[in-house]
C-alpha positions in Angstrom: 79.8 -153.7 -61.8 78.7 -150.7 -61.5 78.5 -150.5 -65.2 76.8 -153.5 -66.0 74.1 -152.5 -63.8 73.6 -149.1 -65.5 74.1 -150.7 -68.4 71.4 -153.4 -68.1 69.4 -151.3 -66.6 69.1 -148.6 -69.5 69.0 -151.5 -71.6 65.8 -152.9 -70.0 64.1 -149.8 -69.8 64.9 -149.1 -73.7 63.2 -152.7 -74.3 59.8 -152.0 -72.5 59.5 -148.9 -74.9 60.2 -151.1 -77.8 57.8 -153.8 -76.7 55.2 -151.1 -75.7 55.9 -149.9 -79.2 54.7 -153.2 -80.8 52.1 -153.6 -79.1 50.8 -149.9 -79.6 51.8 -150.5 -83.5 50.3 -153.9 -83.9 46.8 -154.7 -82.4 47.8 -158.2 -82.8 50.3 -158.3 -80.0 49.7 -157.7 -77.1 52.2 -156.6 -74.4 50.6 -155.1 -71.1 51.0 -155.3 -67.4 53.8 -157.5 -66.2 54.0 -159.1 -69.5 56.3 -156.4 -71.2 58.5 -155.9 -68.1 59.1 -159.6 -67.8 59.5 -160.0 -71.7 61.8 -156.9 -71.5 63.8 -158.6 -69.1 64.7 -161.8 -71.6 64.4 -159.5 -74.3 67.7 -157.7 -72.3 69.1 -161.3 -71.5 69.0 -162.0 -75.4 70.0 -159.0 -76.8 73.2 -159.0 -74.4 74.5 -162.8 -74.2 72.1 -164.3 -77.0 72.7 -161.8 -79.8 76.0 -161.3 -79.8 76.5 -165.6 -80.0 74.2 -166.0 -82.9 75.5 -163.4 -84.6 78.7 -164.5 -84.4 77.7 -167.8 -85.4 75.8 -166.7 -88.6 78.9 -164.4 -90.2 81.1 -167.2 -89.4 79.1 -169.6 -91.3 78.6 -167.0 -94.3 82.7 -166.0 -94.2 83.2 -169.2 -96.7 81.2 -167.4 -99.7 82.0 -164.0 -98.8 84.8 -164.2 -102.1 81.7 -164.8 -104.4 79.5 -161.6 -103.1 79.3 -158.2 -104.3 79.3 -155.4 -102.0 75.4 -155.5 -102.4 75.2 -159.0 -101.9 77.2 -158.7 -98.4 74.8 -155.4 -97.5 72.0 -157.6 -98.0 73.3 -161.3 -96.4 74.1 -158.9 -93.3 70.7 -157.5 -93.0 69.2 -161.0 -93.1 71.5 -162.2 -90.5 70.5 -159.3 -88.5 66.9 -160.4 -89.0 67.3 -163.5 -88.6 68.6 -162.8 -85.2 65.6 -160.5 -84.4 63.1 -163.3 -85.9 64.9 -165.7 -82.9 64.9 -163.5 -80.3 61.4 -162.5 -80.6 60.2 -165.8 -81.0 62.1 -166.9 -77.6 60.6 -163.5 -76.0 57.1 -164.7 -76.9 57.4 -168.4 -75.9 58.9 -167.9 -73.1 56.7 -164.8 -71.6 53.2 -163.6 -71.5 53.5 -161.8 -74.7 50.5 -162.9 -77.1 50.4 -162.5 -80.1 48.2 -163.8 -83.2 48.4 -163.6 -87.3 50.9 -164.8 -89.3 52.6 -161.1 -90.1 52.3 -159.8 -86.9 53.7 -162.3 -85.6 56.8 -163.1 -87.7 57.5 -160.1 -89.8 56.8 -157.1 -88.3 58.0 -157.4 -84.7 61.6 -159.1 -85.8 61.9 -155.8 -88.3 61.0 -153.4 -85.2 63.0 -155.3 -82.8 66.3 -154.9 -85.8 65.1 -151.0 -86.1 65.4 -150.7 -81.9 69.2 -152.2 -82.0 70.4 -149.8 -84.6 68.8 -147.0 -82.5 70.4 -148.6 -79.2 73.6 -148.9 -80.8 73.3 -145.3 -81.5 71.6 -143.9 -78.1 73.5 -146.4 -75.6 76.3 -144.5 -74.9 74.5 -141.5 -73.8 72.0 -143.1 -72.1 74.2 -145.3 -70.3 76.0 -142.3 -69.1 72.7 -140.7 -67.9 71.8 -143.4 -66.4 75.5 -143.4 -64.8 74.8 -140.3 -63.3 71.3 -141.0 -61.7 72.7 -144.6 -60.3 75.7 -142.5 -58.4 72.9 -139.4 -57.2 70.6 -142.1 -56.1 73.5 -143.7 -54.0 74.3 -140.7 -52.9 78.3 -140.7 -54.1 79.7 -138.0 -55.7 78.3 -136.6 -59.2 81.4 -137.6 -61.1 84.6 -139.1 -60.7 86.2 -135.8 -60.6 84.2 -134.6 -57.7 85.2 -134.5 -54.0 83.2 -135.4 -50.8 
């Protein structure tokens, strides 16, 4: 349970930053006030539970023709799947939160690309961020700093 709490809280904090970066980079996307934390909560839930399900679904659909593709074609297809999943997650976040957006390019193209890049960054740093979050969680509860430490 403690591991899931730390994982979700660190991912939520990361997603708040991602949404604020999207809002700063793109004038047409507004995620300020309570919209960013709420949208980050939706984004966290979608990242943890919806993203893997959708990705497996699309990969299973594409697996039937894997023998017809080159290595480059397979890489392009996998990138397309990641971007499609990011687009679906982005649309869900915008529709279910207070994030406001205008313009076709800013609504459909750039935020999902930024989201896919953010997922790659998160996958690269997740273990370190979660370890630091675990340490802070233990300190906040007043427990031992590590499992080997004695009270």
